[in-house]
C-alpha positions, 0 to 999 in steps of 0.5 A: 470141762472135758479135755483131750484125754476124755475124747481119746478115751471115748475114741477107744470106747466107740471105735467098735460101734461108730465109723470113721466117716469120710472127709471128702474134698469138694471141687464144687464148693471150693470153686464156689467159695475160692476156699479149700472145702472138705466135707465131713460126711457124718451122713454115712455114720451108723444110724445116719448121724453123729449121735451114735458116738456120744450115746455109745460112750455114755452107755459104755460108762454105765454101772452094772446096776444102771444097765440093769435098770435101763436108760431113758432119753428125749430126742427129736430123732437122731439121738433117739436112734443113737441111744437105741442102738447103743443100748441094744448092742449092750443089752440095755433096755431103752425108752425114748420120748420123742415129740409128737411131731417127730419125723415118722422115719425117725420114729420108725428107725428108733423102734427098729433099733430096739427102743420103746418109743413114747410120743409126747410134747410139741418139741424137744423140751416138752419131750424131755419133761416126760422123759425125766418123769420116767427117769424118776418113776422107773429109776432109769438113767437119763442119757442127755442128748447134749448136756453130758460130759460123756456124750460131749466127749463121744461127739468130740471123736469127730474132731480127732478124725478131722485132724487125723485126715486133714492136719492143716485144717484152718476152720471147722464149721459145726451145727449147734442145737443143744451144743454137745457136738460143737463142745466135744469137737471144739475141745478136741480140735483146740487142744490138738491144733489151737490155731484152727478156728471153730465156727458154730452155726444155728438156724435163725429160728432156733438161735439159743446159743447165738443169743446166749453169747450176745447176752453173756448168759444162757437163755431159753427161747420161748419157742423154735421154728425151723426146718432143721428139726435136729437142732430145734432146741429152745436152749443150749446146754449148761455144760456145752455153753461153758465149752462154747464160751471157752473154745468156739471162735464165732457163732452165726445163724442161717435162714431156712431158705439158705438151709434149703438151698444147701440141701438142694446143692448137696443133692444135685452136685454132691449126690448126698442127702443131708437133713436140715441140721446137717446142712447148716454149716455148708449154708453158712459157708455158701452165704458167707456168714463168716469171714475166711481167706481165699484158699483157706481149708474149711471143713463143714461137718454134715452131721446127719442125713435122716431127713423125713421124705414127706418134708424133703419135697417141700425143702427141695421146692423151697431151694429151687425157688431160692435159686431161681429154678422154680416159679409159681405165678398168678395172672388174669386173662380175658375169658375168650378164645386165644387168650391163653395161647397169646400168653404162652407165646411169651413162655415159648420165647423164653423157653420156659417149661410148664409143670402145671396150669390151673385155669379158674373162671369161678374165682371171686377175685376177678371180674366175670369176663376174666379168668384166673390162671396159676402156673408152675414153671421150671426156670433156669436161674434168677436172671431168667426169672427176672427177664421173663417176668419183666417181659410179661409185665411189659405186655400188660400182664399183672403178675403175682408171684406165689412161689 
């Protein structure tokens, strides 16, 4: 078990490389929740994620022989960049194994930080198997993404910064993948301020820690499925699980839809780009997955901002759908002049903005005298969507909601 002293030592080691990131009060989320919400913006950290902290602390503790032999690790992206930069700054050769479907932006960034990147496996666990093979054959030191005391202590420096910047914090909300971040943060906070709650959050599609706590033992999932790729691990680490059992007050899960909504809110209201893993603490707060009191001071840790831009478009659309801002419908019209104009009169009445219309006379799903229409729409919220759809159906249109 790591202690406060380990985190304080880590703080001295990582100070020259990592940044003391901002802790900003959010009027928006405070108003939405009736709490006192402050965002810990690790999105502004070097490499765009908290991972540089733990990686720097681990590399700093290598012996000279270990530095000469180099390091190896596996990562979905953020830990990869942290290890690559920490190793390069220390003159240590690094090889990083990343899943074959890791975001392109994270693969390129890792290479730019000086590491050799090997793409292998469908997820973190398969990539880790390949990395351990390289550890054996090349005599490198394996820098674990989360199941390592030095890595955990390095991540715990976030907890020290939160207590320094917000001494009266009531609740800290932390994402959980393998558990290295929450282990270090919880150890630091609970020893500095025992009355502060630490809430862990996982994606529903990668809920190894939550499931392990329910069963009372560490379990491994058969697979993971979530937009939060940074926390998409099949199992929580052995060392982190012990810390979670000891220090963490509660672990909850959020859906991908809720994560998408949190990302959209952060982009639109906070002008902050956050990846799925970094958005889960805010999602848990906004959708009330844990109890809190009015006026309670809550700090969600936005752990990273390295979202793949190819994925971001889909996430934004999903978030807009969930908040009633985007609607895609299908209906059938008689294939005759004026039919579409008649439909659009309802659109005008409800001031619905049209993104696109696809008009298909050849669909086998409709009669030859009919035509199928798919329409993408900009809406103003759930109430607007409900009223608009009700009006369409009252006028006799059969409407299928596609998104």
